[in-house]
C-alpha positions as CSV (number, residue, x, y, z in Angstrom):
1,X,67.1,65.8,-92.0
2,X,70.8,66.6,-91.4
3,X,71.4,69.7,-89.5
4,X,74.3,72.1,-88.8
5,X,74.1,75.1,-86.5
6,X,76.1,78.2,-85.9
7,X,76.5,79.9,-82.5
8,X,74.6,83.2,-82.8
9,X,73.0,85.9,-80.6
10,X,70.1,88.2,-81.2
11,X,70.7,91.9,-80.8
12,X,68.4,94.8,-79.8
13,X,65.4,95.0,-82.1
14,X,63.4,98.1,-82.7
15,X,59.7,97.5,-83.5
16,X,57.1,100.3,-84.0
17,X,59.5,102.7,-82.4
18,X,59.8,100.6,-79.2
19,X,63.1,98.9,-78.3
20,X,63.0,95.4,-77.0
21,X,66.2,93.7,-75.8
22,X,66.4,90.1,-76.7
23,X,68.8,88.1,-74.5
24,X,71.8,86.2,-76.0
25,X,70.5,82.9,-77.3
26,X,73.3,80.5,-78.3
27,X,73.3,78.3,-81.3
28,X,69.8,78.8,-82.6
29,X,70.5,79.8,-86.2
30,X,71.0,77.0,-88.8
31,X,74.1,77.6,-90.9
32,X,77.0,76.0,-92.7
33,X,78.7,75.2,-89.4
34,X,82.1,76.7,-89.9
35,X,82.2,78.1,-86.3
36,X,82.6,75.6,-83.5
37,X,79.4,74.5,-81.6
38,X,80.1,74.1,-77.9
39,X,78.5,71.6,-75.5
40,X,79.1,71.7,-71.8
41,X,78.8,68.4,-69.9
42,X,75.8,68.8,-67.5
43,X,76.5,65.5,-65.9
44,X,79.1,62.8,-66.0
45,X,78.9,59.3,-64.4
46,X,81.5,56.6,-64.1
47,X,79.9,53.3,-65.2
48,X,82.8,50.9,-65.4
49,X,85.1,50.1,-63.6
50,X,83.7,50.8,-60.2
51,X,85.6,52.3,-57.3
52,X,86.0,50.5,-54.0
53,X,87.3,51.4,-50.5
54,X,88.3,49.0,-47.7
55,X,86.9,50.6,-44.6
56,X,85.3,48.1,-42.1
57,X,84.5,46.0,-45.1
58,X,84.7,46.4,-48.9
59,X,82.4,49.3,-50.1
60,X,81.5,50.3,-53.6
61,X,81.6,54.1,-53.5
62,X,80.9,54.7,-57.2
63,X,77.3,55.6,-56.7
64,X,76.6,54.9,-53.0
65,X,78.1,57.4,-50.6
66,X,80.2,56.3,-47.6
67,X,80.9,59.0,-45.0
68,X,79.5,61.5,-47.5
69,X,81.7,60.5,-50.4
70,X,80.8,58.8,-53.7
71,X,82.6,59.3,-57.0
72,X,79.5,60.1,-59.1
73,X,77.9,62.2,-56.4
74,X,81.0,64.3,-56.0
75,X,81.3,64.6,-59.8
76,X,77.7,65.9,-60.1
77,X,78.2,68.4,-57.3
78,X,81.3,69.7,-59.0
79,X,79.7,70.0,-62.4
80,X,76.4,71.5,-61.2
81,X,77.3,73.8,-58.3
82,X,79.7,76.5,-57.2
83,X,81.3,75.3,-54.0
84,X,83.8,78.2,-53.5
85,X,81.4,81.0,-54.5
86,X,83.4,82.4,-57.3
87,X,80.5,82.5,-59.7
88,X,81.8,79.6,-61.8
89,X,80.8,75.9,-61.8
90,X,83.6,74.0,-60.0
91,X,84.1,71.6,-63.0
92,X,83.3,72.2,-66.6
93,X,84.2,70.0,-69.6
94,X,83.3,71.1,-73.1
95,X,83.0,69.1,-76.3
96,X,83.5,71.5,-79.2
97,X,82.5,70.4,-82.7
98,X,83.5,72.2,-85.9
99,X,81.6,71.5,-88.1
100,X,78.4,70.1,-86.7
101,X,76.9,68.0,-89.5
102,X,74.7,64.9,-89.0
103,X,75.1,63.7,-92.6
104,X,76.4,60.1,-92.8
105,X,80.2,60.1,-92.8
106,X,80.5,63.8,-92.2
107,X,83.9,64.6,-90.7
108,X,84.9,67.6,-88.6
109,X,87.2,68.8,-85.9
110,X,86.4,67.9,-82.3
111,X,88.0,69.6,-79.3
112,X,87.7,68.4,-75.7
113,X,88.6,71.1,-73.1
114,X,88.0,72.3,-69.6
115,X,86.6,75.8,-69.2
116,X,85.4,78.5,-66.8
117,X,81.6,78.6,-67.0
118,X,79.3,81.1,-65.3
119,X,76.6,79.8,-63.0
120,X,74.5,82.9,-63.8
121,X,74.7,83.3,-67.6
122,X,75.9,79.8,-68.5
123,X,78.5,81.3,-70.8
124,X,82.0,79.7,-70.8
125,X,85.5,81.0,-71.3
126,X,88.9,79.6,-71.8
127,X,90.6,78.6,-68.5
128,X,94.2,78.3,-69.9
129,X,94.1,74.6,-70.5
130,X,95.1,73.2,-73.9
131,X,92.2,71.5,-75.8
132,X,92.6,67.9,-76.8
133,X,92.1,67.8,-80.6
134,X,90.6,64.9,-82.5
135,X,88.4,64.2,-85.6
136,X,84.7,63.5,-85.3
137,X,82.7,61.3,-87.7
138,X,78.9,61.4,-87.9
139,X,76.5,58.6,-88.6
140,X,72.7,58.9,-89.3
141,X,71.9,55.4,-88.0
142,X,73.5,52.7,-86.0
143,X,75.9,52.8,-83.1
144,X,78.7,55.4,-83.1
145,X,80.7,54.3,-80.1
146,X,80.4,51.0,-78.2
147,X,82.0,49.0,-75.4
148,X,85.0,46.8,-76.2
149,X,84.0,43.1,-75.9
150,X,85.0,41.6,-72.6
151,X,85.9,44.8,-70.8
152,X,82.7,45.5,-68.8
153,X,81.3,44.0,-65.5
154,X,77.5,43.7,-65.2
155,X,77.1,46.8,-63.0
156,X,73.9,48.7,-62.8
157,X,73.3,51.1,-64.4
158,X,74.9,49.6,-67.5
159,X,77.0,51.6,-69.9
160,X,74.9,53.7,-72.3
161,X,76.0,53.6,-76.0
162,X,75.1,56.4,-78.4
163,X,72.9,55.7,-81.4
164,X,72.3,57.6,-84.6
165,X,72.1,60.4,-85.4
166,X,75.4,60.6,-83.5
167,X,79.1,61.2,-83.7
168,X,82.3,59.6,-82.4
169,X,85.8,61.1,-82.2
170,X,89.1,59.6,-83.2
171,X,91.2,58.2,-80.2
172,X,93.3,60.6,-78.2
173,X,94.8,60.9,-74.7
174,X,92.9,62.8,-72.0
175,X,93.2,63.3,-68.3
176,X,90.0,63.5,-66.3
177,X,89.3,64.8,-62.8
178,X,86.9,62.2,-61.4
179,X,85.8,63.5,-58.0
180,X,89.4,64.7,-57.4
181,X,90.9,61.5,-58.7
182,X,93.2,62.2,-61.7
183,X,92.7,59.5,-64.4
184,X,94.9,59.6,-67.5
185,X,93.2,57.7,-70.3
186,X,94.8,56.6,-73.6
187,X,93.1,55.8,-76.8
188,X,90.1,57.7,-75.5
189,X,87.1,58.5,-77.7
190,X,84.0,60.5,-77.1
191,X,80.6,59.9,-78.8
192,X,77.0,61.1,-78.3
193,X,73.6,61.3,-79.9
194,X,72.5,64.5,-81.5
195,X,69.4,64.9,-79.3
196,X,68.1,68.2,-80.6
197,X,69.6,71.6,-81.6
198,X,70.6,72.3,-78.0
199,X,71.6,69.0,-76.5
200,X,73.7,65.9,-76.8
201,X,72.4,62.7,-75.1
202,X,73.6,59.2,-74.4
203,X,77.2,60.5,-74.3
204,X,80.0,58.0,-73.9
205,X,83.6,58.8,-73.0
206,X,85.9,55.7,-73.0
207,X,89.6,55.2,-72.7
208,X,92.2,52.9,-71.2
209,X,94.6,53.3,-68.2
210,X,97.4,50.8,-67.8
211,X,98.0,49.0,-64.5
212,X,101.4,50.6,-64.4
213,X,99.9,54.1,-64.7
214,X,97.2,53.3,-62.1
215,X,99.9,52.0,-59.7
216,X,101.8,55.3,-60.1
217,X,98.7,57.5,-59.6
218,X,98.5,58.6,-56.0
219,X,95.3,60.3,-54.9
220,X,95.5,63.7,-53.2
221,X,95.6,63.5,-49.4
222,X,92.7,66.0,-49.2
223,X,90.2,63.4,-50.6
224,X,88.1,61.7,-48.0
225,X,88.4,57.9,-47.6
226,X,90.8,57.5,-50.5
227,X,93.4,60.2,-50.0
228,X,97.0,58.9,-50.3
229,X,96.0,55.6,-51.9
230,X,97.0,54.5,-55.4
231,X,94.3,54.5,-58.1
232,X,94.9,50.8,-58.7
233,X,94.1,49.9,-55.1
234,X,90.6,51.3,-55.7
235,X,89.9,49.2,-58.8
236,X,88.8,45.6,-58.7
237,X,91.9,43.5,-59.6
238,X,94.4,46.1,-58.6
239,X,97.1,45.7,-56.0
240,X,95.6,46.1,-52.6
241,X,92.0,46.3,-53.8
242,X,89.3,44.6,-51.8
243,X,86.8,43.0,-54.2
244,X,87.0,39.3,-54.7
245,X,86.8,39.7,-58.5
246,X,88.7,41.7,-61.1
247,X,87.7,44.4,-63.5
248,X,91.2,44.3,-65.0
249,X,91.6,43.3,-68.7
250,X,94.4,43.1,-71.3
251,X,94.0,45.5,-74.2
252,X,96.7,45.4,-76.9
253,X,98.9,43.3,-74.7
254,X,98.8,45.8,-71.8
255,X,97.1,45.0,-68.5
256,X,94.8,47.7,-67.1
257,X,91.3,49.0,-67.0
258,X,89.0,50.3,-69.8
259,X,87.0,53.2,-68.4
260,X,83.5,54.0,-69.5
261,X,81.7,57.3,-68.5
262,X,78.3,58.4,-69.6
263,X,77.3,62.1,-70.0
264,X,74.7,64.5,-71.3
265,X,75.6,68.0,-72.6
266,X,74.0,71.3,-73.4
267,X,75.0,74.0,-75.8
268,X,76.7,77.1,-74.4
269,X,78.5,80.2,-75.6
270,X,82.2,80.0,-75.4
271,X,84.9,82.6,-75.9
272,X,88.7,82.1,-76.2
């Protein structure tokens, strides 16, 4: 059955003369969905292309740590912990859906934004960044978002693709912070399966970065192993990269890399 939910909280209830406080429970009441429903990414993994460093050999540091650094390991640490002790997760991405409707062909607004999210309450608040606005379309069955033919390498784990009931957004431009590596993606779309009233699963975020943009993206010197290098030098097929093969492809006549990232997300309260 198609569902739509509205963020809600339960207040203090008086029963038989005794007061019992019920904690704020987000998004549990079914409604017409005019208010945005907010999902925070609880994990995020780069699946393709992989990231390589040339240090006494060519090493894939996407999942396997070298000198304590891997892209996905650093991503998870940022998303799931508070490294500087300010009470906030170090990295929080939100997908906001207005309205949330699983009916076939249902259309709504979809906002992708970073936020400040508390490690104690889980609640999120605006961090001053501008949301990236797009349009979401739901499907009850089938695949909502898939890989572009010829743009993936047979890495393991493979790219997960969301199946119905699911949604996918219209293409936009987004810039991601991947373990401190800024990646500006064009024609980027986000899709996920409506797992249950509180979660999105099998999430996929995909977009394209041109070789020219990757050549001009210089990584911060503070990053271990890769600081000061260009993004293209870390991707198979880029100038100065160490793999003997290439992950590079041509999309729309432009040379570059199609990025694929998988995620899961959980519902949260969010305030502007």
